[in-house]
N, C-alpha and C positions, 0 to 999 in steps of 0.2 A: 898350263894349270890343268890339263886333262879336261875341261869343263865342257858340257855338252848343252846346248838348246835345241828342242825340237818342237814340234807340233803334235799332240796327243789325242788318242780319241777320246771322246764325249763319252765314251763306255766306262762306267766307274769300275766295274770286275776286270778291267784290263790295266788298271793302273797302278794295283797293288805291288809293294816293292820296292817302289821308287824311294829316293834320297834327296827330294827335292832341296835346293838351297831358295828358291826363287821360280815364283810361277805367277801368272797372270790369266784369271777367267774373264773371258770377255762376253759381255752381252749375259751376265748371268740372269737376265729376265725372262730369257727365252728357255731355260733348261726347265723340266719337267720337275727337277727335287736337287738336292744339295749334296748328295753322293759324291759328284766330282770333284766339289769345294771341299768336302769333309777329308775324302780320301787324299786329296794333294797336301792337305793342312798338315793331316796327321803324319804323312811323308816327311816333315820337316822336322821331326822329333829330335834327330841327334845333330841337328844343325846349330851352332852357337850364336847365329845371327839372321834367322830365316826372313823372308818377306814375302809375303802374300798379296796379289792385287787385286781387286776386282774393278772392272769397266764396265757399266751397262747403261744404257737408256731405260727409260721404264716401259711398263706394257699394260696387258688388261689384266695379268696374273697376278691379282692381290692376294689369293691364298697360294702363298709359295715361300718358299726357302727364300729367296731375293728381296720380298717386300718384308720378311720378318729380319733380315740382316739389316736392312734400310733403315727399318723401325728401330733397331738397337743401335744405330749409328746418330738416328736423331737423337735419342736418349741422352746418347753422349753429348753430342753439340750441345740438347739445352739444358747440360749440368744434372739430369736426373741419374746417371751411373757415370762412372769413373772408367776410364783405360788409356791409360798411357802409352800402351805399344800399339795404340790405333790412330790411325789419319783420316778424319773423314771429309770430303766436300762434295756438296750436294746443290748442284745447279738447277734449278727451277723456279716456276712462277710463284708468285705468293697470293695468297685467297685475294679475291676480288680483281685478279689481272685478267685482262679479256685481249687474248692476241688478235681477236676479228675486230678489235676496236677502230674507227675511223679516222683518230687521230694519228698522224703518221709519226709525230714526234713521241706521243704515248707509245706506239707502236714499235719503235725503234727501242726504247727503255726496256721495254718488256721482253722483245728478242733476245736483248742483250743478257738478260738474268739465266736464261736455262740455256744462252750461248755465248759463254764467256771468249770465244773466239771468233765473232763474229767480225766478219769483213777480212778474215785471214783464211782460215780453213773452211767457212761458208759465209756464203754471201746474203744478206738481206733482201735481195731481188729474188732469191731463189727459196727462200722461207716464203716471202709474199706469193710466189707463184703457188707453193704448194698449198698454201691456204686457201687459193682462188680455187685450184682444183678439188680441195676439199669441200668447199663452199657447195661447188657445182654437184658433187658427187658426196652424200652424205657419209658414204659406208667407207670413204676414205678418211674418215675426220678423225677418227679413233687413233687410227695409225698415226697421221700428222700430227696430233696432240703427243702423243707416248716419245715418239722418235725424237720430234724437232723440239718438243718442248718442256720433256720430261714430266709429261703430268701421267699418274697412275688413272687407270680407269677400271671399271666394274668389268664391262663385256667391250667386245668389239662393236658392239650392235646394242645397246646397253637399253633396258627393259624399263626399269627402274633405276633412280640416282640412287646411290648406296646410300646417303644421308635418310632416303626416305625408309629404307630398311632398318639402320640402326635405330632412327627415330622409333622403330615402331617397336623395338625390342623391349621387353618389361616382364619381369617375374609376375607367376601368378599362380594360383593353386584351384586346383578342384573342390575345396572346402569352401573356396570363394561364393561357390554357386548354392541353389538352394535344389537339389536332385526331385522334389516333388513340383518345381516350375520351370526350372532350368534344363535342356536336352541338348545332346551333343552330335556331330554330324560327324561320317569319317570319311576317309579317302585311302586307298593304298596304291602304292605305286611298285609290283611286286618285280624282283630280280628276275631274268629268264632263268639264270644256273645258278652262277656264283658273286654275283657283285652285291653292289648295296640294294637295299628294299628300306623303303619309307612305309611309314604308317601316319596318318595326319589327324587331328582331333580337331575341330571346330566349334565352340560353343558360341552363338548369337544370344546378344544380351544387351537391352537399352541401345539400340544402335549401334553395336560395338560387335567384333568378331573376334573372339579369344582363340589363338591357333596354339598347337603345341606339336611339335613332329619329334617323332622316335624312327632312329634309324638301325637297321638289323644287316651284319654283315658276317659271311661265313669265317671262320679263323684262318682257313688257308690263304684269303686274301689279305694278311697280313705280312705274307712274304711272297705271295706269287702277283699280286696287284701292282700294277705300274703309279698306281696312287699308295703304294703301302705306307710311305713315310706319313703322308697325311690319317692314313687311316688306323697308323698306332699313336699319333700323338692323342686323337679324339677320342681312342679306346682308354689311352691312359688318366684323359683326362674327364672322363666317364660320360660322355656324349654319345657312345657307338655301343650298341648290344652286340657281343658277339656270339654267333652259332657254332655249336662242336662241328656239326658236317663240313664236308667241302663244298657241300650245293648249299643253297638257302633252305633252312629249316623254318618251314612256314609254322610248327607248331609253338614258336616262341612267340611269333607275333601274336596266335590266339591267344597264350595267355596274358599279354600285355592288354588285349584288349578285352581280356573277362575283368582285368585289374582296374583300367579305366571306368567300365561298364560298372562296376561295383561302387564306384564312386558318382558317377554323372550319367543318365540313360542314354545309351547310343540309339537315336531312332532309326538313323539309316547310313550303311558303309557303302559307299561308291567304289567301283572296281573296273577295271579293264576288263571286256569279255573274254578278251583272248589270254588273260591270265590263268593260274594253276587251278584248273576247275575242280583238283580235290578240295584244297584250301577252303574254297567258296562253299563246297558240299558240307565241308565240316564247321565251318562257322554257321553256314543255315540251320545245321544239325543242333548246335548248339543254342540255336534259338536267335541269333542276329538277323536283321535284316539287311540282306545284301542286295543291292542295286545296280547292275550295270551300267557302266557309264562310258559310251563308245568313246574312243581316243582320236575320231575325226574332229577335222576343222570346226565344221560347221557344230558340230555337238559342243565342243570344249569351247567355244567363241563365248560364248555368255557367261561360263563361269571366268574363263580367263580375264576379262575385260571389269567384269564386277571385284574381281579380286585385285586388278590395280586401280581401281577407281578407290575400291575403300581404304588401300594404302595409300594414295596419294592424299586421300581426305583427313588421313589419321584417324580412321577408324577401326585399324586393326592392330591387334597387341599379340605379337608374337614371342613366345616364349623362348630366352636366348640361347641358342645353339649354334656354335661356327659353321657346324654343316651346312647349317641354312644360308649362312652368307656365303659360301662356296657355291650353293645351287644359284642363287641369286647373281652371281657373277659370271655363270656359265652360259645364263638362260639367254637364250634369244627369241624374238617374235616371227613366225612362219604366218603371213597376211593372203588370204587369196583375195581374187578380183571384187568379191561381193564383202572387203572387209571384214572378215572374219578370222580371228588368231586362234592360236594354239602355241604354247610352249615347245621351243625345240632348242638345241645346242645352240649357243653363239659363240661360245669362247674356246677353250680348249678343247681337243677332239677326247682328252682322257677326262676331261671333267664331266660331273653328273650333274643332273636337273630333276633328280627323282622327288625331292623336297616340293618342288615348285608342282611338278605333275600332281602328287598327292594332295597339295593344296587346294589345285583348282578341280581337283575330284570333289575334295569335299563342299567345296563354294557350288560347283556344278548342281552336285546331288541335292544340297540346301533349297538350290533356286528352282531345282524341278518337283520339289516337294515343299510348298508352302504351308500346308496343312497338316502337320504331324499328329492332330489327335484322328486322321483317318489310317492310321496305321497302330500297332501294337507296341507300347514301347515296353523293351523287356530288361527288367533290373535283374543280372544275373549276379548270385552270391549274397543277395539279400534274403 
């Protein structure tokens, strides 16, 4: 039949022009994007009975092509969508299942849910030993739960549970506040050259902290960045501001700061002293109170811990933005021998945590400045 079976590169740019009748994508959860799947799928256009197959365990990359594809399959299984040309089978645990339970009979039932070939291709004793190792070394737990129990986690070293983040997300408007009584604080995490920049605005009111994050990106990153597919999606959905230059254009951030400050006075804006000095000078010339917020672990610890504490207590109201979710999924914590903490990348090497850093900068600046009356409140544009 002149058929060919071969292993191909995971580089999508080298797969164009094929005429596949059948292909298998193994461990799609580890792919940085859906380019390979898309190229191979489009290569089947001339086939009358094409078949594509995806085999994968879970991972810590919830903001990914694979996770979105999985959700589309769940919608089919739950009857929310119909697709007669798709067959979906997901073996994982149910809500409330605890693979660490001390009951051996219950444990065997739970193991079987995510391992239908239990006792044939994988032994229960092996899973038991993997869990024991993970309990002794918590850093191994995420890998154990994703690989052997098909559980999708937020990060390999989760800082805050994903449900805490999602439950904090609610829409609010600046018009909900009184500019004569309520004041905002800012944090900026500036990109070094040509990638994601975040500005975070935080308004404390009645023991709650209202956050809204704004993300900026040079337009060239839509084609050059490893995260270009995510960036395109978020830009098209209106969650991302594009700047025309190939490097970060800080004038766009300044413009947004002015717009916000016209609605709610910004008392202080925290920034990394190593950031672009020209941008800071320009902001100060426009009347903004810019406050250096050193990014050392000792200095960031108080803001980091307070942000976590307030989120866990349900006192953070975060304006919904999927880029925030991505940042929370990617963040881990670095801790020193004194118990100080600061956010670091804890997930994919290509992931970003700019939103979390900017939020900590805003919280840390607020904590350093508990008496805003000591400073001039500048309301630009009024």
